[in-house]
C-alpha positions in Angstrom: 121.6 76.3 93.6 124.2 75.1 95.6 124.8 78.3 97.5 121.1 78.7 98.1 121.1 75.2 99.7 124.2 75.9 101.8 122.2 78.9 103.3 119.3 76.7 104.2 121.2 74.0 105.7 123.0 76.7 107.7 120.0 78.6 108.6 118.6 75.2 109.8 121.7 74.5 112.4 121.5 78.1 113.6 118.0 78.2 114.4 118.0 74.5 116.1 120.3 76.4 118.7 116.9 78.1 119.7 115.0 75.0 120.1 117.6 72.5 120.9 115.7 71.3 124.1 112.6 70.4 121.8 114.6 68.1 119.8 116.6 66.1 121.7 117.0 63.1 119.4 120.5 62.8 118.4 119.2 62.9 114.6 117.5 66.3 114.8 120.4 68.1 112.8 120.8 65.3 110.2 118.5 66.9 107.5 120.7 69.9 107.7 123.6 68.2 107.4 122.3 66.3 104.4 121.1 69.6 102.8 124.7 71.2 103.0 126.4 68.0 101.4 123.7 68.1 98.8 124.9 71.7 98.1 128.6 70.3 98.0 127.6 67.5 95.7 125.5 69.9 93.4 128.3 72.2 93.1 130.6 69.7 92.0 128.0 68.1 89.4 127.5 71.4 88.0 131.1 72.0 87.7 131.2 68.5 85.7 128.2 69.9 83.5 130.1 73.2 82.5 133.3 71.3 81.9 131.5 68.7 79.8 129.5 71.2 77.9 132.8 73.5 77.5 134.8 70.9 76.0 131.8 69.0 74.1 132.4 65.9 75.5 129.6 63.2 75.1 131.1 60.9 77.8 131.1 64.1 80.1 127.6 65.0 79.0 126.3 61.2 79.3 127.7 61.1 83.1 126.0 64.3 83.5 122.9 63.0 82.4 123.1 59.8 84.7 124.1 61.7 87.7 120.9 63.9 87.1 118.6 61.3 86.8 120.1 59.9 90.3 119.3 63.1 91.9 115.9 63.1 90.4 115.2 59.6 91.8 116.8 60.2 95.0 114.6 63.7 95.2 111.1 61.6 94.5 112.3 59.1 97.0 113.0 61.8 99.7 109.5 63.1 99.1 107.9 59.7 99.5 109.4 58.8 102.6 108.7 62.3 104.2 105.1 61.8 103.4 105.0 58.5 104.6 106.9 58.9 108.2 105.2 62.7 108.8 102.8 61.4 111.4 105.8 59.6 113.2 107.9 63.1 113.3 105.1 64.8 114.2 104.1 62.3 117.2 107.8 62.6 118.1 107.9 66.1 118.5 104.9 66.2 120.4 105.9 63.4 122.8 109.2 65.5 123.1 107.4 68.9 123.7 105.2 67.3 126.2 108.2 66.1 128.2 109.6 69.6 128.4 106.5 71.4 129.3 106.6 69.0 132.1 109.6 70.3 133.3 108.5 73.7 133.3 108.9 75.6 136.5 109.7 79.3 135.3 113.1 79.6 136.4 115.0 76.4 134.3 116.2 76.6 130.8 113.5 74.3 129.7 111.2 77.1 130.8 113.1 80.0 129.0 112.7 77.6 125.9 109.1 77.5 126.4 108.4 81.0 126.7 110.7 81.7 123.9 108.8 79.6 121.8 105.1 80.5 122.6 105.9 83.9 122.4 107.4 83.5 118.9 105.1 81.0 117.5 101.8 82.8 119.2 101.0 79.7 120.4 100.0 78.2 123.9 100.7 74.4 124.9 101.3 71.6 122.5 97.9 71.9 121.0 95.9 74.5 123.0 96.2 76.1 126.5 94.4 72.9 128.0 97.8 71.1 127.8 99.0 73.0 130.8 96.4 71.8 133.1 97.9 68.4 133.2 101.6 69.9 134.2 103.3 69.9 137.5 103.4 73.8 137.4 100.0 74.3 136.8 99.2 71.9 139.7 101.9 73.8 141.9 100.8 77.3 141.4 97.1 76.7 142.5 95.6 79.7 140.7 94.3 78.2 137.6 96.5 80.1 135.4 99.0 79.2 132.6 102.2 80.7 132.0 102.2 84.6 130.9 103.9 83.8 127.8 100.5 82.0 126.6 99.0 85.7 126.5 98.3 87.3 123.4 100.5 90.2 122.7 97.5 92.6 122.5 96.1 92.0 125.8 97.1 94.3 128.2 95.9 93.1 131.7 96.5 89.0 130.6 97.3 87.1 133.8 97.1 83.4 132.3 94.2 82.7 134.1 91.9 80.0 132.3 88.3 81.8 133.0 89.5 84.3 130.4 90.6 81.9 127.3 90.0 85.0 124.7 93.3 86.5 126.1 95.4 83.2 125.7 
């Protein structure tokens, strides 16, 4: 379990590099760091449990049980907090995404990240393609279109024009 959690934590940190412009909060990597710390603690606890079982120590097994109960309470607390604050996280991420979309000009690093995100997640805008109509890029192009990264991969002649929303 500790090895699996370590992998998940490392994967989250590695994936973060692709989306760091959207997650500008300094605490965005905190969950990944916590997952890795939990993995280390789980390894130590597992070692204590194995040693206590091998030696048939009542004190060691009692300590192991107490630690497992504390971990269970922490997991339930984390679940409740995640459930309670899910809307706040959603609102914060959408706000940050809107600010990055506002900086889109087709050439800067934010533009590259936006294009990558839309192509990988097969989406357009924060909620849908109409989010682009309020951006500076949309108003400056004057051709009533969204970036090419909004186009469906199957659409051969997609230009990003809003008069063909089925291709977006």
